[in-house]
C-alpha positions as a Markdown table, in Angstrom:
| # | Residue | x | y | z |
|---|---|---|---|---|
| 1 | Met | 5.0 | 11.2 | 10.4 |
| 2 | Gln | 4.2 | 8.0 | 8.5 |
| 3 | Leu | 4.4 | 5.9 | 11.7 |
| 4 | Leu | 2.1 | 8.4 | 13.5 |
| 5 | Ser | -0.4 | 8.1 | 10.7 |
| 6 | Phe | -0.2 | 4.4 | 10.8 |
| 7 | Ala | -0.8 | 4.5 | 14.6 |
| 8 | Arg | -4.0 | 6.4 | 13.9 |
| 9 | Ile | -5.1 | 3.7 | 11.5 |
| 10 | Ile | -4.5 | 1.0 | 14.1 |
| 11 | Lys | -6.4 | 3.0 | 16.8 |
| 12 | Asn | -9.4 | 3.5 | 14.5 |
| 13 | Ala | -9.2 | 0.1 | 12.7 |
| 14 | Ser | -12.7 | -0.9 | 13.8 |
| 15 | Asn | -14.1 | 2.0 | 11.6 |
| 16 | Ile | -11.8 | 1.4 | 8.6 |
| 17 | Ser | -12.4 | -1.2 | 5.9 |
| 18 | Phe | -10.4 | 0.4 | 3.0 |
| 19 | Leu | -7.3 | 2.6 | 2.7 |
| 20 | Phe | -5.7 | 4.5 | -0.2 |
| 21 | Leu | -2.0 | 4.7 | 0.5 |
| 22 | Asp | 0.1 | 7.2 | -1.5 |
| 23 | Glu | 3.8 | 6.7 | -0.9 |
| 24 | Ala | 2.9 | 5.6 | 2.6 |
| 25 | Thr | 6.0 | 3.6 | 3.2 |
| 26 | Ser | 8.6 | 5.7 | 1.3 |
| 27 | Ala | 10.4 | 6.8 | 4.5 |
| 28 | Leu | 10.1 | 3.5 | 6.3 |
| 29 | Thr | 12.7 | 0.7 | 6.6 |
| 30 | Ala | 11.9 | -2.5 | 4.8 |
| 31 | Glu | 11.2 | -4.1 | 8.2 |
| 32 | His | 8.7 | -1.5 | 9.2 |
| 33 | Glu | 7.0 | -1.6 | 5.8 |
| 34 | Ser | 6.6 | -5.4 | 6.1 |
| 35 | Glu | 5.2 | -5.0 | 9.6 |
| 36 | Met | 2.7 | -2.4 | 8.5 |
| 37 | Tyr | 1.3 | -4.5 | 5.7 |
| 38 | Gln | 1.1 | -7.5 | 7.9 |
| 39 | Ile | -0.9 | -5.6 | 10.5 |
| 40 | Leu | -3.2 | -4.2 | 7.8 |
| 41 | Asn | -3.8 | -7.8 | 6.6 |
| 42 | Glu | -4.4 | -9.1 | 10.2 |
| 43 | Leu | -6.9 | -6.3 | 10.8 |
| 44 | Gly | -8.7 | -7.2 | 7.6 |
| 45 | Ile | -8.2 | -3.7 | 6.0 |
| 46 | Ser | -8.1 | -3.6 | 2.2 |
| 47 | Tyr | -5.7 | -1.2 | 0.6 |
| 48 | His | -4.7 | 0.3 | -2.7 |
| 49 | Thr | -1.1 | 1.6 | -2.8 |
| 50 | Val | 0.5 | 4.2 | -5.0 |
| 51 | Gly | 4.3 | 3.9 | -4.9 |
| 52 | His | 7.6 | 3.3 | -6.5 |
| 53 | Gly | 8.6 | 0.4 | -4.2 |
| 54 | Gly | 9.3 | -2.1 | -7.0 |
| 55 | Leu | 9.7 | -5.7 | -5.9 |
| 56 | Gln | 9.5 | -4.9 | -2.1 |
| 57 | Leu | 6.1 | -3.2 | -2.7 |
| 58 | Gln | 4.8 | -6.0 | -5.0 |
| 59 | Ser | 5.3 | -8.7 | -2.3 |
| 60 | Phe | 2.4 | -7.2 | -0.3 |
| 61 | His | -0.1 | -7.0 | -3.1 |
| 62 | Asn | -1.9 | -9.4 | -5.4 |
| 63 | Lys | -2.4 | -7.1 | -8.4 |
| 64 | Gln | -0.4 | -4.3 | -10.0 |
| 65 | Leu | -1.9 | -1.5 | -12.1 |
| 66 | Glu | 0.8 | 0.1 | -14.2 |
| 67 | Leu | -0.1 | 3.4 | -15.9 |
| 68 | Lys | 1.9 | 3.7 | -19.1 |
| 69 | Gly | 1.7 | 7.4 | -19.4 |
| 70 | Gly | 1.3 | 9.6 | -22.5 |
| 71 | Ile | -2.0 | 10.8 | -24.0 |
| 72 | Ser | -3.1 | 7.4 | -25.1 |
| 73 | Gly | -4.2 | 6.4 | -21.6 |
| 74 | Gln | -2.6 | 2.9 | -21.8 |
| 75 | Trp | -2.5 | 0.8 | -18.7 |
| 76 | Glu | -1.7 | -2.8 | -17.7 |
| 77 | Leu | -3.2 | -4.9 | -14.9 |
| 78 | Thr | -1.0 | -7.8 | -13.8 |
| 79 | Asp | -1.6 | -10.6 | -11.3 |
| 80 | Leu | 1.3 | -10.8 | -8.9 |
């Protein structure tokens, strides 16, 4: 299903400038995940990603927003 959704993004890329991706690569291999982000970059599509990908996910982004949880609403923005 994730690859089908990504195919729709590629097909409609001329109409897309920004994506919000929620666990979009959780069922993909590392190779497919890498290819997906490379294609998004080549198409000039900006994206924000929600996920638990750790170091693999970080390699495709330039900033990380970590929500600390709890009722205090603490967060941390880090350059990668």
